N, C-alpha and C positions, 0 to 999 in steps of 0.2 A: 264822530264815530262812523266808520265806513265798513259795512259787512263784506265778507267774501262772496259777493253776489253781483253778477253783471248782466243777467238776462233781461231784467226789467230796466228800461231806460228811464231814469228819473234821479231823484236824489234822496239821501237818507239823512234824517235830521233828528236831533234830540231837542225837544222844545224846552227852553229855559225861560222861566218867568222873570219879570222885573224884580230884583232883589227887594225893592221897597214893599212888595206885597207879602214878603216872607218875614217881616219884622214882627217881633213879639214884644209885648209890654211887660215891664216889671223886671227886677233883678233876677228872680228865680221863677221863670215861667212854668206853670203847671201843665197838666195834660190838656186842659181845656184850651189854653193859649196855643199849645203845640198843634192841637187838632184844628183850631181856627186858622192858624198860619198855613197848615198843610192844605186845608180846603180852599183858602184864597189863592194859593199857588197853583193848585190843580185847575181852578176856574180860569186863571190867567192862561195856563197852558192850553186849555180847551178852546179859548177864544182865539188863540193864535194859530190853531190848526188850519190847514188849507181846505178850501171847498173844492176838492179835486179827487179823482179816483186814486186809490192806492191801498197800502197796508199800514196798519197801526199796531204797536206793541205796548202792552202795559207791563211795567216793572215794579217790583216791591222794594222794600227798604234794603234788602240784601242784594239788589241789582239783578234778581232773577226775573226772567220773562214769565209772567203768569198767564198771559193771554195774547193771542195773535188773531187779528181780524182783518177783513178786507171790506172795501166800501166804494160806492160810486162817489160819495162825498165823505171824506174822512171826518170832517168837523161834525156833520149831522149824525153820522153813525156812532161816533164816540159819545156825543151828547145823549143818545138813546140809552146808553149803558147807565147813565147817571139819573135817568128819569124812568123809574120802574124797572131797572135792570137788576142784576144780581148784587144784593147789598154786601154780601161777604166779599165778593171780588173787588167792588169799588172801594171798600174800606182799606184794602191792601195796596191800592195804586199809589205809588210815589213818583212815578215819572212816565210820561207818554212820549213814545218815539214813533216816527212815521216814515214811510217810503212812498213818494209820489210816483205814479206810473202814467204812461200815456194812454193806456186802455185797460178795460176790465180783464182781458185775458192775461195781460202782464201782471195784474194784481193777483189773479188766481195762482199763477205760477210762483210769484213771490211769497204768497201766503203759505203754500205747501212747503216751500223751501225753509221758511222760518219755523214752521211747526215741526218739521223733521229735525231741524237743528236744535231747537230749544225744548221741545216736548212740553209745552205749557200746561200748567196744572188745570186750568179752567176750560181748555178746549175739549171738544168731543173726541174720544179715542176708544179704540178697542180695549175691552177690559183685560183680555189676555194679550198684552201688548208685545207679543213676539212677532217675528216675521211670519208671513203667511206660508203655508205649505203649498208646493206645486208638484206637478208631474213633469219630469224632464225627459227629453229624448236626445241621445248623444249622436246627432247627425254627422259629427266630425269623425266618427269611427266607421270602419268598413262594415261591421255588424253592430248597428246601434243598440244601445241599452235603453230601457224604459224604467225610470227609477224615481223614488221619492226624494225631494230636496226642499230646502228653504232658501236656496240661492237662486238668482235669476240674472246673472251677469256674465256667464262664460260664453264666449263666442263659439259658434258652431253647434249650439244647443237650442232646441225648441222647448219652450216652457208653456205649460197650460195650467190655468188657475186664475186667481187664487182659490183655495178651498178653505172652508170654515174650520176644518179640523183635520188632524193627521189621520184619524180613522177613515174619513171619507176618501183620502188619497189612497190608503192601503186597500180599501174596498174596491176602488176604481182599478188599481193595479191587478188585484185578484181577478176581477171581471175581464180585463184585457187579456190576461194570461189564458183564460178559458176560451175566449172568442178568437184571439189572434196570438199565436205562440211567439214568445220573444225570450231572449236569454236574460238570466238574472245574475250571471257570473260577473265579478268585478274585473276591471282592467280593460285595456283597449282591444285586446284580442280575446276571443271566446275560448272556453275550455279550462281544464285543470291539469295538474302535473301528471296524473295517472294516465291521461290520454283516452279515457273512456267517458261516455256520456254520463251526466249526473242524473239525479232522480227526476228532475223536471222533464227530461225526455220520456221517461217511462210512464209518467202520469199525464202526458200529452200537454205539457205547458211550454215546451221548447222543441224546436225541430232539430236540435243538435248540430248547429253549424260547425262546432269544434271538431267533429269527425266527418264533416262533409255529407251528412245525411240530408241536408237541405242546401240548395245552391244559394249563392249570394243574392242573385236576382230574386228568387222566391222569398228569401228572408226580407229583402227590402220591400217587397210587395206587402208582406205582413206589417211592416213598420208604417208603410203608407196608409194601410187600413186603420192602424192605431191612430195616426195623425188625423185622418178623416173623422174618426169617432170622437176624438178629443176636441176637434174643431166644430163638431155638430153637423157634419155633412152626412146625415143619416141616409137620405135618399140616394146619395152617391154610393154609399157602402152597399146598399141593397142591389143597386144596378150592377156594380162591379162584380159582386159575388155571384150574381145570377149569370152574368156574361161569362165569367171564368168557369162556372160549372158547365155551361152549355158547350164552351170551347173544348173542355177536357172530354166531355162525352162524345163530341164530334170526332175527335182523334182517337176515340176508343180507349182513353186513359181513365177507366172507370173507377180506379182507386182514388185518383185525384178528384174526379167528379164527385165521389161520395164525400170526400173531405169538405169540398166547397158547399155541397148540399147540406151537410150537417151544420156548417157555420152559418149558412143562410137561414136555416130553420131557427137556430139559436138567436140570431140577430132579430129576425122578425118576431119571435116570441117575446124578446125583451122589449122591442119597440112598441108592440101592441099593448103591453102592460102599461107603458108610460105615455102612450099617445093620448092626446087630449080630445075627448069626444066632440066632434063637430067644430073643432077649433080652426080658425083662420088666422091665428096669431102669426104663424110662420116662424121667424127667428127674431127673438127679442129677449131682453132682460126686464122682468117686472119686479119692481121694488116696493115693498111695503114696510113701513116703520111704525113702531109704537113707542111712546115715551111717557114715563111717569116719574116725576121727581128727578132724581139724579141718575136714574137708570133708563136704558133704552135698548130696543132690539130691532135689528134690521133683517129682513128676509129678502133674499134674491132668488127669484124663480127664473132659471135659465131655460127658455124654450127654444129648441132648435128644430127646424123643419116640422113644426107642429107637435113635437115630443118634449115632454118635461124632462130635460136631461139631468138637471141638478137642482136641488133646493138647499141653498146655503143659509145658515143662521148665525148671526154675529151679535154678541152682547156688547153694548157700548156703555162707556162712562160719560155722563152728562153733568159734570159737577156744577156748572153754572145754571142748570135747570132751563136750558134754552128750548124754544118752541119746536114743534114737529118739523116745520119747514127748514129751520136752520140745522137741526140734527140731521135731517135727510141730506141736505146739501153738503154738509161736512163729511158724512159717511160716503157719499158718492165720490167726493174728491179723494178720500183715503182709499177706497176700494179700487177705483179705476186708475188711481195714481200708481197702485202696485200691480195692476193687471197687465200682462203682456199683450192682451187682445181685448178689444172693445166691440160689442155687437153693433150692427147698423141701426138698431132701434132700442130705445129704453122707454119703459112705460112707468109713469108715476101717478100719484093721486092728485085730486083737485087742489089740495092745499099747497101744491108746488107750482101752481099756474104762474105766479109772479116771478119765478126763478128759472123758467124754461130757457130763456135766452142766455142767461148766465151759465147754466149747465152745458148747453150746446156749445158755447164758446170754449169752455174748459175742455170738453171732450173732443172738440174738432182737432186739436193737436195730438190726440191720443190714437186716432184712427186715420190711416191713409185712405185716399180715395174720395168718396162723396161725403165724408164726415158722418155725424151721428144725428139721428132724428130723435128728439125727446118729445114724447106725446103724453097728454093727459087722457087716461082711459075714462070714457063716459058711457059706453054702451057695449053690448055683445060679450063675446068670450074674453076679450081683452080686459074689460071691466071686471068680469067675474073672477078671472085669475088674479088681477091686482087686489081685489077685495079679499080673496083667499090668502094672499101673501100678508095683508094687513092683519087679518084674523089670526094667522099663525104667529105673527110678531107679538100680538097682544097675549096670546096663549103662552108663548115662550116666556114672556116677561112675568106672567102670573106664576107659571111653574117654577121659574128661577127664584121668585120671591118666596114661594112656599118651601123650596129646597133650602134657601138661605135661612129662613126662620127655623126650619127643622134642625139644621146644623147648629145654629146658635143655641137652640134649646138643649141639644145634646151636649154641647160644650159646657153650658152652665150646669147641667146635671152632673157631668163628669167632675167639674171643679168642686161642686157641693159635696159629692160623695168622697172625693179625695180629702177635702178639708175635714170632714167629719171623721174619716178613718184615721187621720193623723192628729186628731184632737186640736185642730186649729180654730181660732175664734173668728177668723176672716177667710174669705175665699182665697185660695192660692192663685192669685191673678198671674204672677210671673214665675215661671218654672225654668230653671237653667239645668241643662243636661250635659254631663262631661263623660268623655270616653278617651281611652289611650289606644293608639295603634302603632305596632312595630312589627318587624320581621327579623327575628334572631337578634334583636337589639339594635338593628340598623335603622337610622332615620326615624327615631321615635318621635311621634307627634301626638298632640291632644286636640280635642275639639270642644267647643262650648256652643251649644245651641240654645235658643230661647223660644219658649212658647208663652205667648201673652194672651190671656183670655181664652186659652184652650187651643190656639192655633199658632203655627210657626211665625216668628218675627225675624225674617232672614237678615234684615238690616243689622240686627244685633248679634249675629253669629260671629264668633271669633276663633282663631286658630293659634296654637302654641307649638313651638319647637322645644322639645324637652331637652334640657341641658344635661341632666344626670349628675351623679356624684362620682368624684374621682375614686379609683380603687374598686369600682363595681364592674364586674364582667358579666355580660349578658343582660337581658331585659329584666327590669324590676318594676312591675306595674304598680306595686304599692308605693314605692318611692316616687315614681313618676306622677301618680295621682296626687300625692302629698305636695310635690313641687308645684304642679299646675294650680291646685286650689290655693296654695300659699301665694302664688303670683296673682291670682284673682283677687284675693284680699288686699294685696299690695296696690293693685290698680284701683280698687275701690277707695282706699285711703287717699291715693294721689288725686283721683278725680273729684273726691268730695271737697277738696280744698280749692277747686276752680269755680269760678262764677258760671252760672247757667248760660251766660252770654259769651263766654270765652270760646273762641273758635277751636282751641286745642282740646276742649272738653269732649270726652267720649261718653255719650249718654248710656251706652250699653254697660260699660264698666262702672259708671256712676250710679246706676240703678241698683237698688237693694232687692234681691229676689225674695219671693215668698217661700219657695222650695228649691233646694239643690238636689238633683238626682244624679247619683254616681252609677255608672255601668259596672256592675260587679257584685261580689258577695260581701261576706262579713269583713274580709281582709281589706278590701278597697274602702269599705265604709269606715273602718277604724282609722285608716290613713287619712281619709277625708275629714273626719271629726277632729283629728289632731291639728289639721291646718285651718279648720273653720271655726275655731272656738270664738273668735271675735264676732263672726256672723251669727252663731248660735245665741250669743248673749244679746244680739240685736233682734232676736225673734225669728231668725231664719230656720226652717225645718230641713233636716238633712236625711235623705233616704238612699238606699241602693237597691238596684233591681238585678237579680242574678239571672243569667240566661237560661240555665239548664231547666229549672222548674218554674221559671218566672216568679220567683219568690221575692217579696219586698221586705227588706230589713230596715229597722230603725235603731238609733243608738240606745244602748242600755238594755236591749232585749235580745236573747239568744234565739228566740223563735220568730219566724216570719210573721208579717202582718196578715191577719185574717181578712182577706178581701176576695170576693168571688172572681174567678178567672175571666168571666165574661162581663164583668161590670164595666161601666163607662170609665170609672176612675182607673182601673187596672189597664184598660186599653189605652187610655191617655198616656200613662207612664210608659207603656210599651212603645207608643209612637215617638215619645221624646227620646227613649233609649235607642230606637232604630235610627232616628234622624241623627243623633249624636254619632252613632257608629258609621253611618253613611258618610257624614261630613268628615270624620277622622280618616276613614279609608281613602276617600278622594284626595285629601291632603297628602296622606302618606304615599299613595301611588304617584302623585305628581312629583314629589320630592325624589322618590326612588327612580322614576323614569328620567328625571333631569340628571340625577347623579350618574345613572347608567350611560345616558347619552354623552355626558361630559367625559366620563372616565374612559369610554370606549372610542367614540368618534373623534375626540380631541387627540387621540394617539395615532390616528390614521393620516398618512400623508395624502394630500390632494383633496381633503375635505375641510372646507371652511364653513363659515356660518350659513352661506347660501345653500351649499350642498347638504349641510346637516338638516336644514329645514326641508329641503326637497326629499330627503330620505325618510324623515319622520312623517311627512305628509303622506308619502306613498305607503309606507308600511304600518303607520299608526302607532307603533310602540317599539322600543329597543329590542324587546323579546323577539318580535317577528323579524326584525332586521338581522339579529344574530343567528336566527335559524333559517335564513333565506339561502337559496341556492344561487349559484353564479348566474344562471339564466334569469332568475327573478330579479336580481339586482340590475342586470343588464336591461331589463324591461322598464326600469324607472324612467319616465318621460323627462327629457332634458339632460340626462346623465350620459356622457360619452362612454362608449363601449370599453375603451381602454381603462378609463377611470373605474368603471364598474368592476372590471376584472381585478384591478389592483386592490379595490376595497375588499372584494371577496377573499383574495389571497391574504391580505393583512388581518382580516377578521379571523381566519382560520389559524394564522400564526399566533395571534393574541390568545385565541382559545376562549 
């Protein structure tokens, strides 16, 4: 097996033991014999591992990579997992693969490549495992924009981050708008169709380059200040603003001098609040990590020119319960592997002293120039700040645990209340919610959402395309609900006949719900009951939730269930209903947009798949494209002007 990876010079191998070690005795070997044979095979594999630097991968019986690690000696590091390591992980190992490299730096690069590709279950990772948010500056445009993004690959753009949350990015953008004005309008050119400045100009958030109230040079100076701010060059910002203020005053441009004076005062006020008293830290990232059990938190204090510029907090999953040093090392690799810029100095705690060389080696390739200095803080302001970061990490972990326990308690309370109100003998652990979405009978779809233990289980969500009945004109929500629930029953029968180990088995459809909640009133409930008789006989409780008065109806009763509007049970059902509605609307909108795109764009000459994607990416939806002017279509990047005019002409002809 050879991976699509060529940066590390070495070889990739799958260790295969001598077949003789995998023999089992007896005609019908039991689990003990199987376990003994597996253990003997794994021992043989471990013995044949090389005593050399590289990366190793653990695979389970389904051939999934469950862990990726690096080591100076692959053989010794793998052996440590089986002597006092994570027992849950080692029980699942069925195969060990390795990649031998020539150096530790190549091993680090290879490890990150494999982790990104396989996303192993037992490696340390961010709990919210989405891409990091960044602030981007579009330097490839005449009047650059400053905006929120999760991408960081477009050429001609400067990226700053990563940030620990989208809220921190938006707070930063808001601050930049107050200190240094920039445009927020979309598109490569500033302005809007009306030709007048937008609200941002009047609230002093933009200099209105769209109507030439600010020159291109002055606008780019503002962008340069923003880049300096995001880069942490705070001393430079103060010097430049003071110099520009004095120059404006010298040429008697007192209005401009007043603008620079106000900006300088705002910047100094901000920096004074964040300046570290008596600090000689200069510019560095101070990292503190706390780990307890399978949870961890990392705090990154970004100090720039003696000012605490940012404090980032990241919650980590540590499923294998690894030590503080290993968690910190993996976090650093994740964090700086995604960061477009690395500071010249990183400060860590004493528990990382044995890994300083390894981390410096990894970061050397991430920063041009003199590389990165990794220090262990032992005294002074640097130690004080590093200890503060560690205390914050521990406090964040404690608060997160308390919030988690509180949420769990509320979920149990909600399930208990709901079970009692519905007269159920057991807690309604699995709740399935159904909703219908249509627009004038077109593209009717349905959604099935699942809440398990009081929280969404998105892996079990399912969508349906409603077929409808012949001879029916217009939407019929009752018939649609009956059809969808009938198909749910059919899927349950089909899945129940499959073995739990069958790869074609759909666990969502194979699971028997405790409660089925239908979005609607008595009519929808009656249609659902007709389709769900088999489920009801199996003990499934069926209810409906009407939107207007938030009334809960049950079969056989003309009056709604008496349940306090602010009770945990009622709010749980509302969350299920709202999630089912959201999921159905999203599916319906996707089908509608796809149909509109196909029906309209496929009829336009000169528009193939590539240009169709180009138009949809620029306008976002068919509605916006259909309402676009000729000038707006001509402004689509990469679309020839002649083609744009023909598209506009044909759209108007189609109507």
